[in-house]
KEVO-831926 format. One record per residue: x, y, z of N, C-alpha, C, O in turn. Coordinates in steps of 0.1 Angstrom, whole numbers, padded with zeros to 4 digits, always signed. Layout:
BEGIN
XYZXYZXYZXYZ;...
This chain:
BEGIN
+0048-0331+0557+0036-0324+0563+0042-0311+0568+0051-0311+0576;+0036-0300+0564+0040-0289+0568+0034-0277+0577+0040-0267+0581;+0019-0281+0580+0012-0274+0584+0000-0280+0594-0005-0290+0589;-0004-0277+0605-0013-0280+0615-0027-0288+0609-0033-0298+0613;-0029-0280+0598-0043-0285+0589-0041-0298+0585-0051-0305+0584;-0028-0302+0581-0027-0315+0574-0026-0329+0585-0026-0341+0582;-0026-0323+0596-0026-0333+0609-0042-0336+0613-0052-0330+0611;-0040-0348+0619-0052-0353+0624-0056-0342+0639-0048-0333+0643;-0067-0345+0644-0071-0336+0653-0059-0340+0665-0050-0333+0668;-0062-0354+0671-0051-0354+0682-0035-0352+0678-0027-0352+0688;-0031-0352+0669-0018-0346+0663-0019-0333+0666-0011-0329+0675;-0026-0324+0661-0030-0309+0663-0026-0307+0676-0016-0299+0678;-0034-0312+0684-0033-0311+0701-0020-0314+0706-0014-0307+0715;-0013-0324+0699+0003-0325+0704+0013-0319+0699+0024-0320+0705;+0010-0311+0685+0018-0303+0680+0017-0289+0692+0026-0285+0699;+0003-0285+0691+0002-0272+0700+0010-0274+0713+0019-0266+0716;+0007-0286+0722+0012-0288+0735+0027-0289+0731+0034-0285+0740;+0033-0293+0722+0047-0297+0722+0052-0281+0717+0064-0279+0718;+0045-0273+0712+0051-0260+0709+0052-0249+0720+0057-0238+0719;+0045-0254+0732+0049-0244+0741+0061-0249+0751+0066-0242+0761;+0066-0261+0746+0077-0265+0756+0090-0257+0748+0090-0254+0736;+0099-0254+0757+0111-0244+0753+0120-0257+0747+0120-0269+0752;+0127-0252+0736+0134-0261+0726+0129-0272+0719+0136-0282+0715;+0115-0271+0719+0106-0284+0712+0103-0280+0697+0100-0269+0693;+0104-0294+0691+0101-0292+0675+0092-0305+0672+0094-0315+0678;+0083-0303+0661+0078-0316+0657+0079-0316+0642+0081-0306+0635;+0079-0329+0637+0075-0331+0623+0069-0341+0619+0069-0349+0628;+0062-0344+0609+0052-0352+0604+0054-0355+0592+0058-0346+0584;+0051-0370+0587+0054-0371+0574+0043-0385+0570+0040-0392+0580;+0038-0387+0558+0024-0397+0555+0031-0406+0548+0042-0405+0543;+0023-0415+0548+0027-0429+0539+0011-0434+0536+0005-0440+0545;+0004-0431+0525-0007-0437+0523-0018-0430+0535-0019-0418+0535;-0026-0439+0544-0033-0434+0553-0025-0433+0567-0031-0429+0577;-0010-0438+0567-0004-0437+0581+0002-0423+0582+0006-0418+0572;+0003-0418+0594+0010-0407+0597+0019-0413+0608+0016-0421+0616;+0032-0407+0606+0042-0408+0617+0043-0393+0623+0044-0384+0615;+0044-0391+0635+0041-0377+0642+0057-0377+0653+0060-0387+0660;+0063-0370+0653+0077-0371+0660+0079-0358+0669+0080-0348+0663;+0081-0357+0681+0084-0343+0687+0099-0348+0693+0103-0359+0697;+0104-0337+0692+0119-0337+0701+0121-0324+0708+0118-0313+0703;+0128-0327+0721+0132-0317+0729+0146-0320+0732+0149-0332+0734;+0154-0310+0734+0167-0310+0738+0167-0310+0751+0162-0301+0758;+0174-0324+0759+0176-0322+0773+0188-0313+0779+0200-0317+0779;+0185-0302+0784+0197-0295+0791+0205-0303+0800+0216-0306+0800;+0194-0306+0810+0202-0315+0819+0210-0328+0815+0221-0331+0820;+0204-0335+0807+0212-0347+0804+0223-0341+0794+0234-0347+0793;+0221-0332+0787+0235-0326+0778+0246-0324+0786+0257-0329+0783;+0244-0315+0798+0253-0310+0807+0258-0323+0813+0270-0322+0818;+0252-0335+0815+0257-0347+0821+0269-0353+0811+0281-0355+0813;+0263-0355+0800+0272-0360+0791+0280-0353+0782+0287-0358+0774;+0278-0340+0785+0289-0329+0776+0285-0330+0765+0294-0325+0757;+0276-0334+0758+0270-0334+0743+0255-0333+0745+0248-0336+0754;+0252-0327+0730+0237-0323+0731+0227-0336+0730+0229-0345+0721;+0220-0338+0738+0209-0351+0739+0197-0344+0736+0193-0333+0740;+0189-0354+0725+0174-0352+0723+0166-0364+0728+0170-0375+0727;+0154-0358+0733+0147-0367+0737+0133-0366+0726+0127-0356+0725;+0131-0378+0720+0119-0380+0712+0111-0387+0715+0113-0397+0722;+0098-0384+0707+0086-0393+0711+0078-0397+0696+0075-0388+0688;+0077-0405+0695+0069-0411+0680+0055-0415+0684+0052-0423+0693;+0045-0408+0674+0031-0412+0678+0025-0416+0664+0029-0411+0653;+0016-0424+0666+0006-0427+0656-0006-0416+0651-0010-0407+0659;-0010-0418+0640-0022-0410+0636-0029-0404+0646-0031-0392+0648;-0034-0416+0654-0043-0412+0665-0040-0406+0677-0048-0403+0685;-0026-0402+0678-0020-0396+0687-0014-0407+0699-0011-0401+0709;-0013-0414+0699-0007-0428+0708+0007-0428+0706+0014-0428+0696;+0011-0429+0720+0028-0428+0718+0030-0444+0714+0024-0453+0720;+0040-0444+0703+0046-0456+0701+0060-0461+0705+0063-0473+0707;+0068-0450+0705+0081-0451+0709+0086-0438+0717+0084-0427+0711;+0093-0439+0730+0101-0429+0735+0117-0432+0731+0121-0443+0729;+0123-0422+0730+0138-0426+0730+0144-0412+0730+0140-0400+0727;+0159-0417+0735+0170-0404+0739+0183-0407+0730+0188-0419+0730;+0189-0397+0723+0198-0399+0716+0208-0389+0719+0203-0379+0723;+0222-0391+0717+0230-0380+0720+0238-0380+0708+0238-0389+0701;+0245-0368+0706+0250-0365+0694+0268-0370+0698+0274-0368+0708;+0272-0377+0687+0286-0384+0689+0298-0374+0685+0295-0363+0681;+0311-0377+0687+0321-0367+0682+0319-0364+0667+0321-0353+0662;+0313-0375+0660+0315-0375+0646+0301-0368+0641+0296-0371+0630;+0295-0360+0651+0279-0357+0645+0273-0363+0641+0269-0362+0630;+0270-0374+0649+0260-0385+0644+0250-0389+0654+0256-0395+0663;+0239-0388+0656+0227-0391+0666+0231-0405+0669+0232-0412+0659;+0233-0409+0682+0231-0424+0686+0222-0424+0697+0223-0415+0705;+0213-0435+0697+0204-0439+0707+0211-0441+0721+0222-0446+0720;+0207-0439+0729+0211-0445+0742+0203-0449+0753+0192-0446+0750;+0204-0453+0761+0196-0458+0773+0199-0448+0785+0211-0445+0789;+0188-0443+0791+0189-0433+0802+0181-0439+0816+0170-0443+0816;+0188-0440+0826+0184-0446+0838+0179-0436+0849+0176-0440+0860;
């Protein structure tokens, strides 16, 4: 999916809200009636703590309900690895 018009109304709201955040992006894809919508933001604070880029992501369903929140760090091999943040 490449434009807001392809998203459901709740996902459009999330995309607009996410667009206001600095260093934030979204992407979405569909499979039949299902839509997976993901937002991502670089965490400057966590990146400084770890000395590597840290990405905070949120995964939503087509109704805009949060299904998962996760944090990933870029490894020395340029691979993103999920980490626990306390």
